[in-house]
Residue, then its C-alpha position, 0 to 999 in steps of 0.5 A: m568494535y565494528a563501525i555503524g555500516e559494518m554492523e549486521r541489521s536485520s532486514p524489515r519484513p512486510r507485515w503480512g498479518w496486518l493485511y490478512g487482519i484487513v481483509a478478515v474485518v472487512g469481510g465481516l463487516l460485509t457479511v453483517v451488512e448483507v445479513a442485517i440491512p435490507d436491499g435499498l440505498a443504505r446497503r449500497a452505500f455501506e458497500c460502497i464504503a467497505t469497498l473504499a476502506v479496503f482500497g484505502t487501507m491496502a494502499v496504506w499497507v503498501r506505503v507503510n510496507r514499501v521498503a520491506l517489499a522492495l527488499d523481499e523482492g531481492n532489490p539491493t537498495p530500498p527505493r527512493p523518491r526521485a527528484a523531477s528532471p525538466v523535460r527538454s524539447t527535441s524540435k528545432r522550431g524555436r531555433 
């Protein structure tokens, strides 16, 4: 019988299909905006919203896949949050 630490685990892989799907959906949305909405404030607003949506969904995708991306780069351990360390002054004014 194997101990839990000795068992072979399959490493997670980045979900590249989700990222491609996001790009395809937003590309289709921008195509509809280009064709259907005349030049003006509404068109610019939709373009800005679509651009923000792309960056937001990419940030979420990276956040969800951060462990898989770290393991894919060859790092032996997944990234862990670091505790903030206090900054110590090196000046000798106060002494």
